GUVO-503027 format. One line per 2 residues: their letters; for each residue x negated, y, z of N, C-alpha, C. Coordinates in steps of 0.05 Angstrom, whole numbers, plus 5000, padded with zeros to 4 digits. Atoms other than C-alpha are relative to their C-alpha. Layout:
BEGIN
a = X,Y,Z,X,Y,Z,X,Y,Z; ...
This chain:
BEGIN
ms = 4991,5000,5027,3363,0748,2229,5008,4971,4991; 4987,5026,5009,3393,0692,2188,4977,4989,4979
kl = 5015,5016,5019,3357,0638,2148,5019,4994,4977; 4983,5004,5023,3386,0634,2077,4989,4979,4979
cl = 5003,5017,5024,3386,0586,2019,5016,5010,4976; 4985,4990,5027,3401,0609,1950,5002,4979,4980
vl = 4996,5020,5023,3430,0564,1893,5006,5015,4974; 4993,4988,5025,3430,0588,1823,5014,4978,4980
qr = 4986,5018,5019,3474,0553,1771,5002,5008,4971; 4998,4990,5027,3476,0597,1709,4974,5000,4988
si = 5025,4997,5017,3429,0595,1653,4989,5028,5001; 5015,4974,5002,3376,0649,1646,5011,5015,4974
ne = 4985,4985,5023,3415,0664,1580,5025,5015,5008; 4976,4982,4988,3469,0695,1626,4984,5014,5022
ps = 5019,4988,4982,3418,0742,1659,5013,5015,5024; 4989,4980,4982,3471,0781,1700,5002,4986,5027
fs = 4997,5015,4977,3477,0722,1749,4973,4998,5015; 5027,5003,4990,3402,0713,1758,4992,5027,5013
er = 5008,4973,4991,3391,0788,1766,5013,5005,5027; 4987,4993,4977,3446,0793,1816,4989,4984,5024
al = 5013,5015,4976,3412,0736,1859,4975,5009,5007; 5027,4987,4995,3346,0768,1853,5002,5025,5018
rf = 4993,4972,4983,3372,0834,1877,5009,4996,5030; 4995,5009,4973,3404,0799,1934,4979,4988,5016
ag = 5023,5014,4987,3343,0759,1952,4980,5026,5007; 5017,4976,4990,3303,0825,1955,5011,5014,5022
qa = 4988,4983,4983,3353,0862,1994,5001,4984,5028; 4999,5019,4979,3360,0800,2042,4974,5001,5018
vr = 5027,5002,4990,3285,0797,2055,4993,5029,5011; 5006,4974,4989,3279,0873,2066,5018,5006,5024
ag = 4982,4998,4979,3336,0868,2115,4992,4980,5022; 5011,5016,4979,3294,0817,2155,5009,4971,5000
he = 4989,5029,5002,3329,0753,2133,4977,4981,4990; 5020,5021,5011,3288,0691,2115,5014,4984,4977
ln = 4989,5021,5022,3297,0650,2049,4982,4978,5002; 5018,5024,4998,3276,0581,2056,4998,4989,4972
cv = 5002,5008,5030,3287,0565,1979,5016,5016,4983; 4981,4994,5021,3317,0585,1914,5004,4977,4987
ff = 4999,5028,5017,3344,0520,1882,5015,5008,4973; 4987,4997,5026,3357,0521,1809,5012,4975,4991
yr = 4983,5021,5003,3414,0477,1793,5015,5000,4973; 4982,5001,5024,3457,0455,1734,4984,5015,4975
qs = 5015,4982,5024,3441,0506,1672,4978,5017,5009; 5021,4985,4993,3398,0548,1714,4971,4989,5001
vd = 5027,5013,4999,3338,0498,1710,4987,5012,4978; 5016,4988,5022,3322,0533,1646,4986,5026,5010
ha = 5017,4978,4990,3291,0589,1687,4972,4990,5002; 5026,5011,4998,3232,0543,1693,4985,4989,4972
rn = 5014,5005,5028,3218,0533,1618,4979,5015,4995; 5021,4989,5008,3155,0551,1590,5002,5018,4974
nl = 5001,4987,5028,3179,0575,1521,5026,5016,5000; 4979,4981,5001,3230,0628,1538,4996,5023,4980
na = 5004,4972,5017,3245,0692,1494,4992,5022,5019; 5012,4977,4985,3222,0759,1517,5013,5008,5024
ng = 4983,4992,4976,3281,0775,1560,4998,4980,5021; 5001,5024,4979,3282,0708,1594,4973,4997,5012
ka = 5026,5002,4987,3207,0709,1604,4996,5020,5020; 5003,4976,4981,3211,0778,1639,5015,4992,5025
lq = 4984,5009,4976,3268,0750,1686,4983,4978,5015; 5015,5024,4987,3226,0687,1699,4977,5011,5015
qq = 5022,4987,4985,3165,0731,1719,5008,5017,5026; 4987,4986,4978,3208,0772,1766,5004,4977,5021
wq = 4999,5018,4980,3226,0708,1803,4972,4989,5008; 5024,5010,4991,3155,0684,1804,4986,5022,5017
sf = 5014,4979,4981,3132,0750,1833,5013,5001,5025; 4988,5001,4973,3185,0746,1885,4991,4977,5015
sq = 5007,5024,4983,3165,0679,1905,4973,5003,5009; 5027,4997,4988,3093,0695,1911,4998,5020,5022
qh = 5004,4979,4983,3103,0759,1947,5013,4992,5029; 4986,5005,4976,3151,0729,1997,4999,4972,5009
qv = 5004,5032,4996,3129,0656,2000,5027,4986,4999; 4975,5014,5003,3196,0629,1977,4997,4980,4980
pl = 5001,5023,5019,3195,0563,1939,5021,5003,4979; 4979,5002,5025,3229,0562,1870,5002,4967,4994
iv = 5000,5029,5003,3253,0490,1868,5023,4994,4977; 4981,5006,5024,3285,0460,1802,5010,4972,5005
ch = 4987,5026,5000,3333,0401,1803,4984,4981,4973; 5013,5016,5019,3288,0351,1767,5018,4981,4982
tv = 4984,5017,5013,3348,0305,1748,5011,5019,4975; 4989,4985,5022,3382,0361,1709,4979,5010,4979
ae = 5020,4992,5017,3317,0384,1681,4992,4978,4979; 5004,5025,5019,3305,0314,1651,5024,4999,4980
rl = 4977,5002,5018,3373,0313,1619,4999,5023,4982; 5002,4976,5018,3359,0382,1588,4972,4999,4985
di = 5022,5005,5016,3292,0355,1562,4977,5024,5011; 5019,4982,4990,3251,0405,1609,4980,4983,5017
nd = 5018,5013,4985,3189,0369,1629,4975,5014,5010; 5024,4982,4992,3136,0421,1636,5012,5029,5010
fa = 4989,4975,4987,3152,0476,1685,4980,5024,5002; 5015,4977,4997,3129,0549,1687,4987,4999,5029
eg = 5015,4997,4973,3079,0566,1744,5020,5012,5021; 4986,4992,4977,3111,0574,1811,5024,4984,5004
fe = 4976,5020,4998,3170,0525,1796,4990,4974,5007; 5007,5028,4995,3168,0458,1830,5025,4983,4997
ds = 4976,5016,5003,3214,0402,1814,5000,4983,5026; 4993,5019,4978,3250,0362,1867,5031,4994,4995
gl = 4972,5011,5006,3318,0330,1875,5020,5014,5018; 4979,4989,4982,3382,0345,1912,4993,4995,5029
ta = 5010,5005,4974,3350,0318,1972,4987,5026,5013; 5013,4977,4992,3307,0382,1979,5021,5022,5003
lv = 4980,4980,4998,3370,0425,1967,5014,4994,5029; 4987,5005,4979,3406,0387,2022,4984,5005,5027
aa = 5020,4996,4977,3346,0391,2072,5000,5035,5004; 5001,4968,4999,3344,0471,2055,5025,5008,5014
ma = 4976,4993,4991,3417,0475,2065,5001,4995,5032; 4994,5008,4974,3414,0438,2131,4981,5019,5018
ea = 5018,4980,4983,3357,0487,2158,5012,5029,4998; 4988,4971,5004,3396,0551,2133,5023,5004,5016
dr = 4977,4994,4985,3446,0588,2170,5024,5004,4977; 4979,4997,5020,3481,0603,2101,4984,4994,4973
tl = 5014,5007,5028,3473,0578,2032,5019,5018,4982; 4988,4984,5015,3494,0625,1978,4998,4993,4969
qf = 5002,5009,5029,3510,0608,1902,5002,5026,4982; 4999,4979,5019,3500,0652,1843,5004,4985,4972
């Protein structure tokens, strides 16, 4: 099976993109594919905020559960997070730079963006 890297770019305030990515990730894992990371870039870094509204918090918890269940790292672009004044990440989200994304893409057979 394939090794995949997912990149999210849309804000958690546009939940359809995140929900679609989460559904895809679940289906991919069930089909036997491996996800080496989910990288939150551009506006999607807000998935890692601690102070989300109820809808955002529910979606964030789904990502956290997925990550724990399938051992998939949730990586947040720290440069974008700094620009958006996000300094304190929710549990399960780790900050890193584009170097981590490039490394994950190099290891993956495919990279998919949502």
